[in-house]
N, C-alpha and C positions, 0 to 999 in steps of 0.2 A: 233158717239157725243158724246155721255156720257162723255166720256174718258176726250176730251179736257173740255170739263165745268168742270169737277173733277180737273182737273191741276188746270187750271185757279183759281178754288175756291182755291183751298188748296194753292197755290202762294200766293194769296190777306192775306187770312188769316196768311201765314207765313209773310209777311209783318207788317201785322198791330201787329203781337205778337214783333217786333221789340224794344228794347230801343229807345227812342228816344236819339241824340247824348250827351253823357257824359259832364257834363259844364269842361270847362278846365281854366288855368288863366297860362296865359306866361310873359314876361317881355324881356328888349332888355338891362335891366341893370344886372341881377342879372339869373344865371342856374341851372336846378338841378343839384344838387351833387356838385356845383363846390364854390370854393373860393369866398365872396364877397369884391369888392373893397372897399379901405382905405377910399375912398370920402364915400360911404353910410355909415361906423363906426363912433360913438359916438366922439362928444369929449367933456370930461367930466371924469373921475371915470379914468384918469389914460389913458386912448384912445384920439390921437390927430385926428381925423377921422374931416369931413367936415358934416357926420350927414345928407348929403342927401339920403332924399325917395327914391326908384326904382318909378322905370317905371311900371306898371302893366296893363294890360288887361285882361279880364275874358270876355268868350262866351258860347253862349246855355247854357241860365240860365232855370232852372226849369218849366211847365208852372205853373203861379199862382205867380209866382214871382214880389213883387209891391218895394220890397228895394234890399239895394245891402250892405253887411260891408268889410268892409277889417281890417285883423289884422297881425301880426308880433308878435312870440311867440319862446322864446328858452324853450327849455323842459332839457335842458343840464346847466342851469344856479342852483346852489348850493344856493338855494334859500327853494328846499325841497315842491317848489310849481310851478315852473317855473318862467320865465320873460315875461309880456308884454314891447314889442317892441311898435306896433302902434296899436290903436283900431282906425276906421272910421265907422261910421254908418250913415242910414240912405240916402246912395246916391239912385239916381234916378233909377228900373229899365232898363231906357233907357238911361245909361251909360255905358259906356262896358270901361272906362279905367281915368287911374292916369297919368299924368307927370310927370318926371321927377323932382325931385326935387318940388314934388307940395305940401309937405304937410306947415302946415301955410301960404296956400294963397286960399285953397277949396274953389268955389264959392259956393258949393251945402253939402251938408252931415255934421256931427260931428265928428270932434276930439277928441277925448276923452282921461282923463288923463290915463297915461301909468303908471310900475311901477318907472321908475327912478321921478315921483312926479309929469309931467309940463305933457300939452295939447301937442299932434302931435310924432311925429316919431321920435323918439330914437334908433340910430343907433348900430349896435350890438358892445359888447366891452366884452369881458369872462376875468373872471379875467387872470392876467398875468399867463402865466406856467399850465392852467387846461387845458390844451389842446382846441382839436377842440369842435365848439358847431354849433346844428342845428339851424337854424334858416327860420321859417314855416309860411312863408307867406299865407295865403289862405283868396280867394275870398267866401260868403256866399251868398247866396243867402234865401230871406226870404220873408212872405207873408205881412209884415206887416213893419212900420217902427219899430224902439226898442223907447221902454217910457224908455229913459236914460237924464239920465244931462252928462256935461262936466263932474265929477267930480266921478259918478260913477265907485264906484271899479271896475277894471278890472275880478276878479275871476268873479264877478257879472254877467258881459255883457259875458267873456266866457259862464258861463250856461245858458244862456238866446238865446246867438247864438247857442249852441246846442240842446237844446230844442227844438226853431222853422226852423231849418233849414232845407229848401224843399230842400238844393244841395248843397256841396262845394264842391269847388278845393284846393287842394296846389299846393304849391311850395319852397320847401326845399333848398338853399343855408346856405354856411359855414362861417367861420370866425374864426381865431388864433390869438389871442394875444401874441405875445413870451416872 
């Protein structure tokens, strides 16, 4: 009799030790490691895109999540510090998606100033001939809203996100300007 009870107890302990589902980020507009559509690229700086922000959806937020942030960052920009293309903070934890082309039309959350110098999504636009750039779209699970203003420098927001994150999920797409 002890053997079945011990097996059952061992099974329960093993299940309890399994980690919760990992946070995920998906999109109908961009795919991991794939080139982004020109419609998502910036309209300016020599690029002629439509500057449409991509659809994004996230799942499996860690326990304690009260707020979500979304960022888009180009680590390959020739600035010495990358390039922030989109920062959205203070989305409620019960929100699980942003629609295609949602930038500038959000009913909740706050879009911050990007490295382009304006609020809202600024699509990919690497310098012509600079080769392929990676664009890291990240959903951040946070224990509270960020105390920031629309013009808080992107690097400061990045610091705060990394310091406070309960979890994050990243989807990396690419873009090339010929």
